[in-house]
Every structure is written in structure tokens, then in C-alpha cells.
N, C-alpha and C positions, 0 to 999 in steps of 0.2 A: 471417344468419337472415332469411328472407322475412317480410313483414308478416303474412301469413295464419298462418304458423307461430308468430310471436310472439303474435298475438292468442289462438291456441289455447292456448299455454302460459300466458298471463296468465289466461285464462278458467278454466283448470284450477286455478290458484293461488287465484283468487277463490272458487271453490267450496269450497276447503279452509279459508277463513278461519274462525276461531272466532267464534261468536256472542257479542257482548260486552254482553248486556242488563244494564244497571247495576242494575236493580231486584233482580237475583239476587245481587249482590255488594256488600252494604252495607259501609261502612267503607273501600272502596277509593278511592284518589286516582288519577284518570285523568290521564295525562300528554299534554298537547297541545303538539306542536312547531310553532313559527312560524319559517318560513324567509323572511327579508326581504331583498330585493335592495339596499335602502339601509339605513335604520335602522328598527327595528320601531316606535319611537316616532312615526315619520312617518305610520303608519297610524292610522285612527280606532279604536284598540283599546278605547276607552271604550264605543263602541257594541257591540262584540263582548262585552265583559265584562257590561254591563248586560243585554243580551239573554240571555246564558247564565244570569245570576242569576235572571231571570224564569222560566227553565226549570229552576230548582233545581240549577244547576251553578255553584258558588261557588268563586272562586279561593282557594286555600290551605285549602279545606274538603274538597271532593271532586274538584277539578281542580287541576292545576298546569301553568303554562306554562313551556316550555323554548325559549329564543330563540337564533337564530343569524342574524347580520347580515353581509351582503356589503359594506356601506358603498360601494355604487356599482360594485364590481368584479365583473362577471358571471362571470369565470373562477373565482371562489371558490365559486360556488353549488354545484357538484357535491360538493365536499369538505364543505361545511357541511351539505348534505342527508344525507350519509353519517354525519356526526357526530350528527345528530339521531336517526337510526336506532339508532346505538350507545347512545343515551340511553334506549332501551326505551320510546319514545313509543307511544301508542295510536292517535293520529291526527296527521297533519301538515297544517298550513295553509300554503300558499305565499302570502305577503302581497300580492304584486302582480306581474303580468306573466307572459308565456309562458316566459321563460328560467328562472325559479324553478320553474315547474311541470314543465318538461322535466328539470331537475336532480332533482326529487323522483321522477319517473318512472324515471330511471336508477338511483336509489338503492335502490328497493324495488318489488317487484311484489305485495306482500302488505299492507303498512301502508296503511290508507285515507288518501287524499290529497284535500283540498278545495282546489282551485286558484282563486284570486281574481284577477279582472282579466285574463283571457286574451283575446287578440284574436280568434283563430279556432282553437278547440281541435281541430277536425277537420283543417284544413289543416296544423296544427302536428304532427299525428300523436299527439296526447294521447289522443284517443278516436276511435272509429269512427262514433259516432252521438251527437247531442246528446240525443235522447229516451231512449236507454238506453246510457249509456257502458259500454264494455267495460273490463275490467281493474279496477284499484284506484283510479281517479281520476274524480272528478266536480268540479263547481264552477260558476263564473259567468263568462260572456263579456261583454266590454265593448262589443261591436259597434263597436269603435273605428274600423274602416275606413270605416264609413258616416258617421262624424262628421267626417272630414277635409275633405271638400268643403263641409260645412256651416260649418266654421270660416272657410273662405275667403269664403263668402257673408257671414258676420257682420262680418268685418274690412272688407269692401267696403261694407257698410251703415254701419259706424262711420265709415269714411273714404272717401267716394264717389270721390275723385280717384285711388284706387288703380289703377295700370296695370301696375306691376311689383311682384312679391312674391318674397321669398326664402324658401326652406324649408331647414331643417337636416335632413340625411339621412345615413344610413349604408348604403352599398351592400352591406355584408356582413350587414346585419340584415334578415331576411325581412320583418318587419313594416314597417320603415322604407321599404323599396323599394315595397311594396304601397301604403303610405300616400301616398307621393310621387306615384305614378301616379294615385291617387284625386284628389289635389289638382290635378294637371295636367288631368285630365278636367273637373273643375269650372271650372278656369281658362279652358278653351276656350269654355265657355258664357258666362263673365263677361267675356271679352276681356281677360284679365290674362296677362301674360307671367311665367312662373315661372323663377326662378334657383335651381339646386340648389347648396348649399354642404355639402361633405362634413364630417361629424363622426362618425368611426368610434370615436374614443376621446377622452378628456378633453383631451389635448394638442392635438387638432385645433381646439378652440374658438378658440385664438389666431389661427389662419389664417382661420377663418370671420369673426372679428371684423374682421380687417384688410381682407378683401374687402368686408364690409358698409360699413366706414368709407370705403373708396376709391370705391365705386360704390353709393351709398345707394339702396336700393329704397324703394317707398312703404309697404311693410308687411313684417312678418316672421311666418312661421308656425313654431311649435315643436311637432312631433308628439309622440305618446306613446311614447317609448322610453327605456330606463333611463339611458343616458349623459347625456341632457339633463336629466332630473329631478334627478340627483345634483348638477348644476351650475346649478340654477335661480337662485340668487342672483347668480352671475356673469352669466348671460344677461339677467336682469332689470335689473341695474345697467348693463350695456352699452346696452340698449335705451333706458333713461332718459337716459343721458349723451349719446346721439346722437339723442334725440327721435324714436325710431323706433317707430311703432305696431306692437304685436305681439299675437298671440293664441296662447294656450297650451292644451294638452290637459287640464291639471289645475289645480285651484284653488290648490294650494300655491304656484304661481308668482304668482298675484294677491295672495296673503296676504303675500308678501315684496316687493310693489311693482309687479307686472306689471299691464298695462292690463286685460286681460280673458281669460276662459277659458270653454270650453264642453266639457263632457264628462259622463261618468257620475258621479253622486253616490256617492262612495266609501262613505258610511255605509250605503247600501242593501246593498252587497256584504257588509259585516261583520254586518249584521243577518241576512241570509239565511244566511251561513256559520254563524252560531250555531245556527240551526235545523237545519242539516245535521249539525253536531256532535252535537246532541241526538239526532237520529234514528239516527246511526251507533252511538252509545253505547247505544241501546236495541235494537240488533240489525240495523239496516238495513245493506245493503252499498252501496258507491258505484254499482254497476250498477242499484240500485233507485231512484236519485235522478237525475233528468235534469240535464244541464248547462244551467243556466238562462241566458237572455240578459237583459241589463240592461233595466229598464223606467223608471228614474228618471234624468233628466238635469238638469244644472245650469249655468246661465249666471251668471257672476260678473263684475262690472264694478267697477273701482277708479276712483272719481271724482277722487280726489286726483291719480292719475297722469294721467288725462285732462286735468286743468287744467294740469299741468306740460308736457304735450305740446301744449297749445293747441288741444285738440279739444273740441268740443261734443258731448255724447252725444245722439244722436237720441232724442226722447221715446218713440218706438215701441219702440226697443231697451231703453231704461231700464225701460219698463213690463213687458217680458218677463223682466227679470233676476230670478233667484231670490235673489241676494245682491248688495247694493251696499255697497262700502267707501267711507266718506266720507273 
């Protein structure tokens, strides 16, 4: 089916959606499905619940969450999305990343989907327009590609002697390939040589670690894609054992001992997602809600790890940090 035909079909389905204005259905418990590429507890769900409570949507009173977790296995996402549809959910939230959003798109063209943390929803084929999404999907974009070069600048500022940096990448992952090119573009300006280390699946990490140990670079960059997040503790432990300065895309890495991270503040996404849930349950359609781009970013530095690595944190960088772990 050609894309134009697909959009027409989806648009027709969207027009047929029932209006779900909750004010007219007292006593109903709305079912919210959460599709999580790793574990749902890894997401800042407290922010989601608290914001929903402020909007008079209270867990186990008038809403109920239904969870499905891929535990780091992307191949499970389509099946889990279909399971959520079978559970008669009213809305689906995909808790992080493009892969989960695509799985939700394939599972249903009618259930409203709020996709959280998508890199580029237009390029991924999720929507035709950010301002007015077509079909049943809206959500929030990380602007992640624009951050990859910034991370290289930050690790260079942290460790000025950096001349060679390794980047973990997956040639079969569209986001990873784009991210690596962004890093290489920034590296040309900074006079840094980039070494690509293939990590397409979890088993590839051992080969990457061997390459890093044999030919140690000055820094390591860990972009934002699922296979790496699922193995964050292994990656952080390796970097510490080999005294390798590394910068990560998400602060989960820093909270388990990583040196530093720079990326979108995840709680912002879940706060905004709660407001979208509220609007949809009041009758709005995903096509009425723009696919928003992130506006809140977070720099996290782990001083304890810096001391272990023998690195002094530049005062200018420390002053810009949003969170410092002692």
C-alpha cells in the first residue's frame, strides 16, 4: 500500500473514532496501556501519575494502567502492542523511543497513541506533520539528533586532550546511523577522530569491549538507542574499570555510576503526556494535538566517577549542570 493511500485510510478511521468525553460517562474506569521497550518502572511514572491526579484522573479510581514490557528485546514490541489492544485499552502510551511507537502504529489505526521520546516522527513515518499529526498517533519528540554533536562538545570540554573518541552504533538501526553521522560532523569541527564500534544486539557488547580495551580511545559516546540503555550497567562498569571517560544520552547511566549525560529531561515528557491523556479522554483526537518537540534538557555529572577517573570537572561545566551526584 502506498503511503498516500495509507494516510487516507487512517484519516478515514480517525474520523470514525468515538468521542470519549469522560464527563458524560461517570463511573467508568479508563484503561491506559503502557508499552515499554525495557521495564515500565524505568520510566518516571510518578510524574505521569501525579500530573494525572491533578487532572482528576486517579489510578484505580477512574483510570487503570495496563503494562507490557519488552525488557530490552525490540522484537517483542509488536506482539506486546497487540496484547494491549486485546485488553480493550482506551489509550496507549509508548514509554520511550521510535521502535515502540512503530509497534503501536502497526497494532491499531484507531486506538489513540501517545508516543513518548521519538527521535524524528516524520522521518520514521509515524506522522506526516508535527503541527497536525495524521492518523491516531501524536506525542513528543526528543530532538535527539541535534544533541549528539553537543555531547561530543561536552566530553571534549570535560577532557580537553580528547583526540580519538569511540561511538557505539548499530548499522541496522536508522536512528543510530543518523546519530553517528551527526557525531562525525561535529568531530570534524573539533578535530576529533571517531571510531565506530558495532553493537547491533546485546551479544555484540563483548566484541566492542574487547576493541576498546585493545585500542583505548580518549572518550566514549553512547547514543540513545534501546540496546544500549538495556545494558547500561555493563557499559558503565566497563568504562569505570578501564578509566574511560564516557558521555551518555540518558541520566539513567549516570545514576548507576556513569560519568555524565546530556539529554532531554524525561519527566517533562511524562508531564506533557498526562495532559494529552486528559485532553483525549475529554474528546480530543490525536490529530488535534501537535507532536511536540522537547524544550527541557538536562546535564548530569557524577563527581564520584570523575574522581575515580582522575578528572577535574571544569568549573564552567559544573556551573551548568542541572544535577550533580556527589
